[in-house]
Biopython code that builds the backbone (N, CA, C, O; Angstrom):
import numpy as np
from Bio.PDB.StructureBuilder import StructureBuilder

atoms = [
    (1, "MET", "N", (-10.616, -11.759, 22.752)),
    (1, "MET", "CA", (-9.585, -11.046, 22.016)),
    (1, "MET", "C", (-9.270, -11.827, 20.747)),
    (1, "MET", "O", (-9.494, -13.036, 20.675)),
    (2, "PHE", "N", (-8.761, -11.139, 19.775)),
    (2, "PHE", "CA", (-8.466, -11.762, 18.498)),
    (2, "PHE", "C", (-7.288, -12.719, 18.604)),
    (2, "PHE", "O", (-6.394, -12.543, 19.431)),
    (3, "GLN", "N", (-7.308, -13.723, 17.758)),
    (3, "GLN", "CA", (-6.293, -14.771, 17.759)),
    (3, "GLN", "C", (-4.883, -14.210, 17.585)),
    (3, "GLN", "O", (-3.940, -14.742, 18.172)),
    (4, "TYR", "N", (-4.719, -13.160, 16.802)),
    (4, "TYR", "CA", (-3.381, -12.663, 16.516)),
    (4, "TYR", "C", (-2.668, -12.181, 17.768)),
    (4, "TYR", "O", (-1.437, -12.186, 17.809)),
    (5, "ASN", "N", (-3.407, -11.764, 18.791)),
    (5, "ASN", "CA", (-2.757, -11.295, 20.015)),
    (5, "ASN", "C", (-1.917, -12.381, 20.664)),
    (5, "ASN", "O", (-0.929, -12.075, 21.332)),
    (6, "LYS", "N", (-2.284, -13.628, 20.486)),
    (6, "LYS", "CA", (-1.521, -14.729, 21.039)),
    (6, "LYS", "C", (-0.188, -14.900, 20.316)),
    (6, "LYS", "O", (0.776, -15.399, 20.896)),
    (7, "LEU", "N", (-0.133, -14.488, 19.055)),
    (7, "LEU", "CA", (1.057, -14.689, 18.246)),
    (7, "LEU", "C", (2.021, -13.517, 18.297)),
    (7, "LEU", "O", (3.194, -13.667, 17.956)),
    (8, "MET", "N", (1.550, -12.362, 18.713)),
    (8, "MET", "CA", (2.392, -11.170, 18.727)),
    (8, "MET", "C", (3.262, -11.156, 19.976)),
    (8, "MET", "O", (2.847, -11.599, 21.047)),
    (9, "SER", "N", (4.456, -10.648, 19.820)),
    (9, "SER", "CA", (5.317, -10.502, 20.987)),
    (9, "SER", "C", (4.832, -9.309, 21.812)),
    (9, "SER", "O", (4.125, -8.438, 21.307)),
    (10, "ASP", "N", (5.219, -9.285, 23.072)),
    (10, "ASP", "CA", (4.834, -8.168, 23.934)),
    (10, "ASP", "C", (5.419, -6.856, 23.432)),
    (10, "ASP", "O", (4.803, -5.803, 23.596)),
    (11, "ASP", "N", (6.605, -6.905, 22.819)),
    (11, "ASP", "CA", (7.226, -5.686, 22.284)),
    (11, "ASP", "C", (6.374, -5.073, 21.192)),
    (11, "ASP", "O", (6.318, -3.850, 21.066)),
    (12, "ASP", "N", (5.702, -5.908, 20.390)),
    (12, "ASP", "CA", (4.854, -5.408, 19.314)),
    (12, "ASP", "C", (3.679, -4.601, 19.860)),
    (12, "ASP", "O", (3.165, -3.710, 19.183)),
    (13, "LYS", "N", (3.262, -4.909, 21.070)),
    (13, "LYS", "CA", (2.092, -4.258, 21.642)),
    (13, "LYS", "C", (2.439, -3.095, 22.571)),
    (13, "LYS", "O", (1.539, -2.476, 23.139)),
    (14, "LYS", "N", (3.723, -2.790, 22.734)),
    (14, "LYS", "CA", (4.143, -1.765, 23.684)),
    (14, "LYS", "C", (4.190, -0.356, 23.108)),
    (14, "LYS", "O", (4.310, 0.603, 23.870)),
    (15, "THR", "N", (4.100, -0.201, 21.819)),
    (15, "THR", "CA", (4.186, 1.142, 21.265)),
    (15, "THR", "C", (2.973, 1.950, 21.707)),
    (15, "THR", "O", (1.872, 1.407, 21.808)),
    (16, "PRO", "N", (3.159, 3.233, 21.971)),
    (16, "PRO", "CA", (2.029, 4.055, 22.431)),
    (16, "PRO", "C", (0.911, 4.147, 21.394)),
    (16, "PRO", "O", (-0.255, 4.330, 21.743)),
    (17, "GLU", "N", (1.269, 4.021, 20.147)),
    (17, "GLU", "CA", (0.279, 4.146, 19.078)),
    (17, "GLU", "C", (-0.571, 2.888, 18.910)),
    (17, "GLU", "O", (-1.670, 2.960, 18.360)),
    (18, "PHE", "N", (-0.090, 1.758, 19.365)),
    (18, "PHE", "CA", (-0.743, 0.485, 19.073)),
    (18, "PHE", "C", (-2.207, 0.466, 19.490)),
    (18, "PHE", "O", (-3.064, 0.099, 18.685)),
    (19, "ASP", "N", (-2.514, 0.845, 20.706)),
    (19, "ASP", "CA", (-3.890, 0.773, 21.216)),
    (19, "ASP", "C", (-4.648, 2.101, 21.128)),
    (19, "ASP", "O", (-5.763, 2.219, 21.636)),
    (20, "ARG", "N", (-4.038, 3.095, 20.481)),
    (20, "ARG", "CA", (-4.708, 4.381, 20.318)),
    (20, "ARG", "C", (-5.872, 4.227, 19.347)),
    (20, "ARG", "O", (-5.750, 3.549, 18.326)),
    (21, "LEU", "N", (-6.995, 4.852, 19.664)),
    (21, "LEU", "CA", (-8.151, 4.820, 18.772)),
    (21, "LEU", "C", (-8.069, 5.978, 17.785)),
    (21, "LEU", "O", (-7.695, 7.090, 18.156)),
    (22, "LEU", "N", (-8.414, 5.720, 16.544)),
    (22, "LEU", "CA", (-8.387, 6.762, 15.524)),
    (22, "LEU", "C", (-9.512, 7.770, 15.757)),
    (22, "LEU", "O", (-10.587, 7.422, 16.247)),
    (23, "THR", "N", (-9.246, 9.004, 15.401)),
    (23, "THR", "CA", (-10.248, 10.069, 15.518)),
    (23, "THR", "C", (-11.209, 9.985, 14.339)),
    (23, "THR", "O", (-10.970, 9.246, 13.384)),
    (24, "ASP", "N", (-12.291, 10.742, 14.412)),
    (24, "ASP", "CA", (-13.250, 10.802, 13.306)),
    (24, "ASP", "C", (-12.564, 11.267, 12.019)),
    (24, "ASP", "O", (-12.826, 10.735, 10.940)),
    (25, "GLU", "N", (-11.693, 12.255, 12.142)),
    (25, "GLU", "CA", (-10.990, 12.785, 10.972)),
    (25, "GLU", "C", (-10.075, 11.722, 10.362)),
    (25, "GLU", "O", (-10.013, 11.565, 9.142)),
    (26, "GLU", "N", (-9.373, 11.001, 11.221)),
    (26, "GLU", "CA", (-8.481, 9.935, 10.731)),
    (26, "GLU", "C", (-9.278, 8.826, 10.057)),
    (26, "GLU", "O", (-8.865, 8.300, 9.023)),
    (27, "LEU", "N", (-10.423, 8.470, 10.643)),
    (27, "LEU", "CA", (-11.265, 7.439, 10.039)),
    (27, "LEU", "C", (-11.781, 7.864, 8.674)),
    (27, "LEU", "O", (-11.844, 7.051, 7.752)),
    (28, "ALA", "N", (-12.148, 9.131, 8.540)),
    (28, "ALA", "CA", (-12.625, 9.634, 7.248)),
    (28, "ALA", "C", (-11.518, 9.544, 6.200)),
    (28, "ALA", "O", (-11.777, 9.180, 5.053)),
    (29, "LEU", "N", (-10.306, 9.871, 6.583)),
    (29, "LEU", "CA", (-9.177, 9.793, 5.659)),
    (29, "LEU", "C", (-8.882, 8.343, 5.278)),
    (29, "LEU", "O", (-8.610, 8.042, 4.116)),
    (30, "VAL", "N", (-8.938, 7.460, 6.252)),
    (30, "VAL", "CA", (-8.708, 6.032, 5.995)),
    (30, "VAL", "C", (-9.755, 5.510, 5.007)),
    (30, "VAL", "O", (-9.419, 4.785, 4.071)),
    (31, "ALA", "N", (-11.008, 5.874, 5.214)),
    (31, "ALA", "CA", (-12.081, 5.409, 4.325)),
    (31, "ALA", "C", (-11.873, 5.927, 2.903)),
    (31, "ALA", "O", (-12.072, 5.195, 1.934)),
    (32, "LYS", "N", (-11.476, 7.177, 2.787)),
    (32, "LYS", "CA", (-11.223, 7.764, 1.467)),
    (32, "LYS", "C", (-10.082, 7.033, 0.758)),
    (32, "LYS", "O", (-10.173, 6.733, -0.433)),
    (33, "ARG", "N", (-9.019, 6.752, 1.489)),
    (33, "ARG", "CA", (-7.881, 6.031, 0.907)),
    (33, "ARG", "C", (-8.256, 4.602, 0.532)),
    (33, "ARG", "O", (-7.819, 4.086, -0.497)),
    (34, "ARG", "N", (-9.073, 3.962, 1.381)),
    (34, "ARG", "CA", (-9.472, 2.582, 1.092)),
    (34, "ARG", "C", (-10.301, 2.516, -0.191)),
    (34, "ARG", "O", (-10.120, 1.603, -0.997)),
    (35, "ILE", "N", (-11.195, 3.462, -0.384)),
    (35, "ILE", "CA", (-12.017, 3.482, -1.593)),
    (35, "ILE", "C", (-11.123, 3.604, -2.826)),
    (35, "ILE", "O", (-11.329, 2.905, -3.819)),
    (36, "LYS", "N", (-10.129, 4.493, -2.759)),
    (36, "LYS", "CA", (-9.191, 4.637, -3.876)),
    (36, "LYS", "C", (-8.410, 3.346, -4.087)),
    (36, "LYS", "O", (-8.226, 2.906, -5.221)),
    (37, "GLY", "N", (-7.953, 2.745, -3.002)),
    (37, "GLY", "CA", (-7.199, 1.495, -3.097)),
    (37, "GLY", "C", (-8.035, 0.362, -3.663)),
    (37, "GLY", "O", (-7.551, -0.427, -4.475)),
    (38, "MET", "N", (-9.278, 0.279, -3.242)),
    (38, "MET", "CA", (-10.168, -0.768, -3.759)),
    (38, "MET", "C", (-10.393, -0.581, -5.257)),
    (38, "MET", "O", (-10.454, -1.554, -6.009)),
    (39, "HIS", "N", (-10.515, 0.661, -5.678)),
    (39, "HIS", "CA", (-10.699, 0.943, -7.100)),
    (39, "HIS", "C", (-9.469, 0.509, -7.894)),
    (39, "HIS", "O", (-9.599, -0.086, -8.964)),
    (40, "LEU", "N", (-8.290, 0.798, -7.382)),
    (40, "LEU", "CA", (-7.061, 0.370, -8.059)),
    (40, "LEU", "C", (-6.956, -1.150, -8.115)),
    (40, "LEU", "O", (-6.528, -1.710, -9.124)),
    (41, "GLN", "N", (-7.345, -1.811, -7.038)),
    (41, "GLN", "CA", (-7.336, -3.285, -7.034)),
    (41, "GLN", "C", (-8.254, -3.832, -8.123)),
    (41, "GLN", "O", (-7.913, -4.797, -8.806)),
    (42, "GLU", "N", (-9.416, -3.212, -8.278)),
    (42, "GLU", "CA", (-10.355, -3.631, -9.330)),
    (42, "GLU", "C", (-9.748, -3.427, -10.714)),
    (42, "GLU", "O", (-9.836, -4.307, -11.570)),
    (43, "ILE", "N", (-9.133, -2.268, -10.933)),
    (43, "ILE", "CA", (-8.511, -1.982, -12.219)),
    (43, "ILE", "C", (-7.447, -3.034, -12.544)),
    (43, "ILE", "O", (-7.304, -3.443, -13.696)),
    (44, "GLU", "N", (-6.714, -3.464, -11.536)),
    (44, "GLU", "CA", (-5.652, -4.444, -11.727)),
    (44, "GLU", "C", (-6.183, -5.874, -11.808)),
    (44, "GLU", "O", (-5.406, -6.819, -11.944)),
    (45, "GLY", "N", (-7.491, -6.031, -11.725)),
    (45, "GLY", "CA", (-8.085, -7.364, -11.825)),
    (45, "GLY", "C", (-7.973, -8.185, -10.557)),
    (45, "GLY", "O", (-8.069, -9.412, -10.594)),
    (46, "ASN", "N", (-7.770, -7.511, -9.432)),
    (46, "ASN", "CA", (-7.626, -8.204, -8.159)),
    (46, "ASN", "C", (-8.491, -7.513, -7.099)),
    (46, "ASN", "O", (-7.970, -6.973, -6.123)),
    (47, "PRO", "N", (-9.817, -7.534, -7.299)),
    (47, "PRO", "CA", (-10.686, -6.822, -6.351)),
    (47, "PRO", "C", (-10.702, -7.504, -4.977)),
    (47, "PRO", "O", (-10.465, -8.706, -4.856)),
    (48, "LEU", "N", (-10.985, -6.710, -3.961)),
    (48, "LEU", "CA", (-11.116, -7.273, -2.626)),
    (48, "LEU", "C", (-12.369, -8.131, -2.570)),
    (48, "LEU", "O", (-13.390, -7.805, -3.176)),
    (49, "ASP", "N", (-12.276, -9.241, -1.831)),
    (49, "ASP", "CA", (-13.463, -10.078, -1.672)),
    (49, "ASP", "C", (-14.229, -9.626, -0.426)),
    (49, "ASP", "O", (-13.787, -8.733, 0.297)),
    (50, "ALA", "N", (-15.362, -10.246, -0.192)),
    (50, "ALA", "CA", (-16.232, -9.848, 0.921)),
    (50, "ALA", "C", (-15.510, -9.973, 2.262)),
    (50, "ALA", "O", (-15.720, -9.154, 3.157)),
    (51, "GLU", "N", (-14.671, -10.981, 2.405)),
    (51, "GLU", "CA", (-13.929, -11.177, 3.659)),
    (51, "GLU", "C", (-12.936, -10.034, 3.893)),
    (51, "GLU", "O", (-12.798, -9.549, 5.016)),
    (52, "ASP", "N", (-12.254, -9.610, 2.844)),
    (52, "ASP", "CA", (-11.320, -8.486, 2.965)),
    (52, "ASP", "C", (-12.054, -7.201, 3.333)),
    (52, "ASP", "O", (-11.618, -6.459, 4.212)),
    (53, "ILE", "N", (-13.151, -6.949, 2.668)),
    (53, "ILE", "CA", (-13.929, -5.742, 2.938)),
    (53, "ILE", "C", (-14.440, -5.756, 4.381)),
    (53, "ILE", "O", (-14.407, -4.732, 5.063)),
    (54, "ALA", "N", (-14.908, -6.910, 4.840)),
    (54, "ALA", "CA", (-15.387, -7.040, 6.219)),
    (54, "ALA", "C", (-14.261, -6.765, 7.218)),
    (54, "ALA", "O", (-14.489, -6.158, 8.264)),
    (55, "MET", "N", (-13.057, -7.210, 6.894)),
    (55, "MET", "CA", (-11.913, -6.979, 7.776)),
    (55, "MET", "C", (-11.657, -5.475, 7.913)),
    (55, "MET", "O", (-11.487, -4.973, 9.024)),
    (56, "PHE", "N", (-11.628, -4.760, 6.790)),
    (56, "PHE", "CA", (-11.385, -3.322, 6.851)),
    (56, "PHE", "C", (-12.523, -2.590, 7.564)),
    (56, "PHE", "O", (-12.281, -1.606, 8.263)),
    (57, "GLU", "N", (-13.750, -3.057, 7.394)),
    (57, "GLU", "CA", (-14.884, -2.460, 8.107)),
    (57, "GLU", "C", (-14.750, -2.688, 9.618)),
    (57, "GLU", "O", (-15.100, -1.819, 10.416)),
    (58, "MET", "N", (-14.237, -3.872, 10.000)),
    (58, "MET", "CA", (-14.008, -4.167, 11.417)),
    (58, "MET", "C", (-12.960, -3.211, 11.981)),
    (58, "MET", "O", (-13.119, -2.686, 13.084)),
    (59, "PHE", "N", (-11.884, -2.986, 11.217)),
    (59, "PHE", "CA", (-10.854, -2.053, 11.664)),
    (59, "PHE", "C", (-11.465, -0.690, 11.956)),
    (59, "PHE", "O", (-11.194, -0.085, 12.993)),
    (60, "ASP", "N", (-12.289, -0.215, 11.033)),
    (60, "ASP", "CA", (-12.899, 1.106, 11.193)),
    (60, "ASP", "C", (-13.872, 1.131, 12.367)),
    (60, "ASP", "O", (-13.864, 2.062, 13.172)),
    (61, "LYS", "N", (-14.699, 0.116, 12.456)),
    (61, "LYS", "CA", (-15.689, 0.056, 13.534)),
    (61, "LYS", "C", (-15.009, 0.122, 14.901)),
    (61, "LYS", "O", (-15.503, 0.770, 15.824)),
    (62, "ASN", "N", (-13.873, -0.556, 15.012)),
    (62, "ASN", "CA", (-13.142, -0.598, 16.278)),
    (62, "ASN", "C", (-12.111, 0.520, 16.412)),
    (62, "ASN", "O", (-11.425, 0.627, 17.429)),
    (63, "ARG", "N", (-12.009, 1.365, 15.356)),
    (63, "ARG", "CA", (-11.099, 2.508, 15.356)),
    (63, "ARG", "C", (-9.649, 2.108, 15.592)),
    (63, "ARG", "O", (-8.897, 2.835, 16.240)),
    (64, "TRP", "N", (-9.263, 0.962, 15.071)),
    (64, "TRP", "CA", (-7.907, 0.465, 15.287)),
    (64, "TRP", "C", (-6.869, 1.405, 14.698)),
    (64, "TRP", "O", (-7.076, 2.009, 13.646)),
    (65, "SER", "N", (-5.746, 1.513, 15.398)),
    (65, "SER", "CA", (-4.618, 2.295, 14.904)),
    (65, "SER", "C", (-4.025, 1.595, 13.684)),
    (65, "SER", "O", (-4.284, 0.417, 13.439)),
    (66, "HIS", "N", (-3.231, 2.340, 12.931)),
    (66, "HIS", "CA", (-2.582, 1.750, 11.758)),
    (66, "HIS", "C", (-1.644, 0.612, 12.179)),
    (66, "HIS", "O", (-1.540, -0.400, 11.487)),
    (67, "GLU", "N", (-0.966, 0.785, 13.309)),
    (67, "GLU", "CA", (-0.054, -0.242, 13.798)),
    (67, "GLU", "C", (-0.797, -1.537, 14.123)),
    (67, "GLU", "O", (-0.318, -2.629, 13.817)),
    (68, "LYS", "N", (-1.960, -1.408, 14.738)),
    (68, "LYS", "CA", (-2.738, -2.596, 15.103)),
    (68, "LYS", "C", (-3.274, -3.284, 13.853)),
    (68, "LYS", "O", (-3.320, -4.512, 13.794)),
    (69, "ARG", "N", (-3.681, -2.501, 12.850)),
    (69, "ARG", "CA", (-4.157, -3.056, 11.590)),
    (69, "ARG", "C", (-3.048, -3.835, 10.896)),
    (69, "ARG", "O", (-3.265, -4.952, 10.426)),
    (70, "ILE", "N", (-1.865, -3.244, 10.834)),
    (70, "ILE", "CA", (-0.728, -3.892, 10.185)),
    (70, "ILE", "C", (-0.371, -5.191, 10.910)),
    (70, "ILE", "O", (-0.100, -6.211, 10.276)),
    (71, "ALA", "N", (-0.376, -5.143, 12.240)),
    (71, "ALA", "CA", (-0.059, -6.342, 13.023)),
    (71, "ALA", "C", (-1.071, -7.453, 12.751)),
    (71, "ALA", "O", (-0.697, -8.617, 12.607)),
    (72, "TYR", "N", (-2.339, -7.095, 12.683)),
    (72, "TYR", "CA", (-3.382, -8.089, 12.431)),
    (72, "TYR", "C", (-3.200, -8.738, 11.059)),
    (72, "TYR", "O", (-3.249, -9.962, 10.935)),
    (73, "ILE", "N", (-2.992, -7.915, 10.033)),
    (73, "ILE", "CA", (-2.830, -8.444, 8.676)),
    (73, "ILE", "C", (-1.580, -9.308, 8.584)),
    (73, "ILE", "O", (-1.596, -10.362, 7.949)),
    (74, "THR", "N", (-0.494, -8.864, 9.217)),
    (74, "THR", "CA", (0.747, -9.642, 9.208)),
    (74, "THR", "C", (0.548, -10.996, 9.859)),
    (74, "THR", "O", (1.002, -12.013, 9.334)),
    (75, "GLU", "N", (-0.123, -11.016, 10.992)),
    (75, "GLU", "CA", (-0.354, -12.288, 11.691)),
    (75, "GLU", "C", (-1.279, -13.202, 10.897)),
    (75, "GLU", "O", (-1.075, -14.415, 10.867)),
    (76, "GLN", "N", (-2.293, -12.630, 10.254)),
    (76, "GLN", "CA", (-3.185, -13.454, 9.433)),
    (76, "GLN", "C", (-2.430, -14.060, 8.253)),
    (76, "GLN", "O", (-2.693, -15.196, 7.860)),
    (77, "ALA", "N", (-1.500, -13.305, 7.694)),
    (77, "ALA", "CA", (-0.682, -13.822, 6.596)),
    (77, "ALA", "C", (0.199, -14.970, 7.076)),
    (77, "ALA", "O", (0.370, -15.963, 6.369)),
    (78, "LYS", "N", (0.758, -14.836, 8.279)),
    (78, "LYS", "CA", (1.586, -15.914, 8.857)),
    (78, "LYS", "C", (0.752, -17.171, 9.094)),
    (78, "LYS", "O", (1.196, -18.287, 8.824)),
    (79, "ILE", "N", (-0.443, -16.975, 9.593)),
    (79, "ILE", "CA", (-1.337, -18.115, 9.831)),
    (79, "ILE", "C", (-1.665, -18.811, 8.524)),
    (79, "ILE", "O", (-1.636, -20.040, 8.455)),
    (80, "ALA", "N", (-1.978, -18.044, 7.480)),
    (80, "ALA", "CA", (-2.294, -18.630, 6.181)),
    (80, "ALA", "C", (-1.087, -19.352, 5.602)),
    (80, "ALA", "O", (-1.219, -20.444, 5.049)),
    (81, "ARG", "N", (0.092, -18.743, 5.727)),
    (81, "ARG", "CA", (1.321, -19.369, 5.240)),
    (81, "ARG", "C", (1.571, -20.696, 5.946)),
    (81, "ARG", "O", (1.876, -21.702, 5.305)),
    (82, "ASP", "N", (1.443, -20.693, 7.258)),
    (82, "ASP", "CA", (1.682, -21.917, 8.042)),
    (82, "ASP", "C", (0.665, -22.999, 7.701)),
    (82, "ASP", "O", (1.005, -24.182, 7.695)),
    (83, "ALA", "N", (-0.565, -22.616, 7.421)),
    (83, "ALA", "CA", (-1.599, -23.588, 7.044)),
    (83, "ALA", "C", (-1.287, -24.223, 5.699)),
    (83, "ALA", "O", (-1.595, -25.395, 5.486)),
    (84, "GLN", "N", (-0.679, -23.466, 4.787)),
    (84, "GLN", "CA", (-0.308, -24.021, 3.480)),
    (84, "GLN", "C", (0.836, -25.011, 3.595)),
    (84, "GLN", "O", (0.936, -25.930, 2.783)),
    (85, "LYS", "N", (1.690, -24.846, 4.575)),
    (85, "LYS", "CA", (2.836, -25.736, 4.764)),
    (85, "LYS", "C", (2.410, -27.123, 5.225)),
    (85, "LYS", "O", (3.128, -28.102, 5.021)),
    (86, "LYS", "N", (1.242, -27.198, 5.845)),
    (86, "LYS", "CA", (0.780, -28.491, 6.411)),
    (86, "LYS", "C", (0.224, -29.386, 5.359)),
    (86, "LYS", "O", (-0.204, -30.500, 5.660)),
]
sb = StructureBuilder()
sb.init_structure("model")
sb.init_model(0)
sb.init_chain("A")
sb.init_seg("    ")
for serial, (resi, resn, name, xyz) in enumerate(atoms, 1):
    if name == "N":
        sb.init_residue(resn, " ", resi, " ")
    sb.init_atom(name, np.array(xyz, "f"), 0.0, 1.0, " ", f" {name:<3s}", serial, name[0])
structure = sb.get_structure()
């Protein structure tokens, strides 16, 4: 299991949507939105790097719910923040 699961509270994982898998239609919409978002990031001079793109591809491959994606990104940000403090 991913490292972030150790950091999340049990309440964060109790929502019915958390472990729901996205449908094909939802995945298609997510991909369309991501392409638009990536384009905007490029325009703003802040393109996604290979690691970011791989993360979003992992989300899609595993059909993660939006809640699970948000939790993962939030936990990764906390880990990065804590590493900078050291």
